[in-house]
C-alpha positions, 0 to 999 in steps of 0.5 A: 124833250129834255135831255136824257141821261147818256146809258151805254148800249150794247153794238148791236143795238146802237146798230139797230136803234140807229136804223129805226132813228134815220127811219123815222125821221123818213116816216112820221110816225113809223110803227116797227113790228118785231117778230120772231120765235118763242122764247127770242127775246124780243120784249127784251130787244124792243126795250134796249132799242126803246131805252136807245130811241129815247134821247131822240125819240118819242117812243112805244113799245107794246106786245101784239099778245094783247091779241090773242083771242081769251082764253074761253074764245081759244077753248071753244073754237078747239085752239087751245093748244095753238096758242100762238098760231096765226089763227090763234089772233084777233088779226082785225082787232089789230089791224083797227089799233094800228089803223087809229094809231095814225089818226091818233090815238088807240087802245092796246089789249094787254096780256099776262104770262102769269095768268096765261090770258088777256089781262083787262087791266093791262090796256095801253092806251097810245097817242102816234109816238114817233116810234111804236115798236110793235113786237111778238107774234100773230104778223101775217105777210105784209104787202110791198112798200106803202103798204096800208095804214092796218099794216106796220110798215116796216118789218123786224125780225130777230132769229136764232138757232133752235139750239139757242131758242130750245134753250131760253125756252126752257129757262123761261120755263123754268123761271115762271114755275119757280116764281109759281111757288109764292104765286098760286094765280100763276099759270104755272103754279099748275105744275108745280106737282112737277120735279123739276126734271119732270118739268123740263120733259114737260116745257120740251114736249109742249116746245116740240108739239106747239112752239118748233112747228110754229117757228118752222111753219108760220114764223120763219118765214116772215125771214123772207119778207122782214125789211131788217133781220137781226141775229141774236147768239148764244150769248144774246149779242145782237147783229143786222145781217140783212137790211131790204130798206133802200 
């Protein structure tokens, strides 16, 4: 692999990247699941770690959002207001993709956070890299190692306080709302009639009714079986707090 320019990374990124690099040398074609709450920064963390790893490894990142059932399916099943809960993910298709990747290549469907739905144009075909960072939700409790070909090899949990998570969620909601003023196709254009105060009240109610229960009931329990737990502070600095891999 050609040399890449040296890019400085924060200590927490360096520590996590170095740990995953070590694991990849023990496990060819490692699939690393990265999960945590909505708005915890999973995509950003995945991209930063991938940037660190790219100097020595072939690495890919992809989101599990593409394995959400399309909006029309969720609506037909009465699950529209539970998007992000375990039952809204096509877990079988996710397992198929992980298994196919272990044999060479796999298609990973894409999701648009602008239209808030599956977007076929965003499908990625990935040929087995040294490391795949599969970030998002929809992961079931993993079996004990060695895991099946349909499961990620390692699970990293991105932890943060509920107070910080709410702040980051509101920041993201407002950012997408502002961007929708120039994009009528955006899902967030549905809220342009609201004042900013009304928007924050609405987004907070969504967090309280949907995202917080999902976090407490389905996402946070994955910390109990995560191989690595990374804690993110209010200033977005991260550090590894638990490493259960022998």
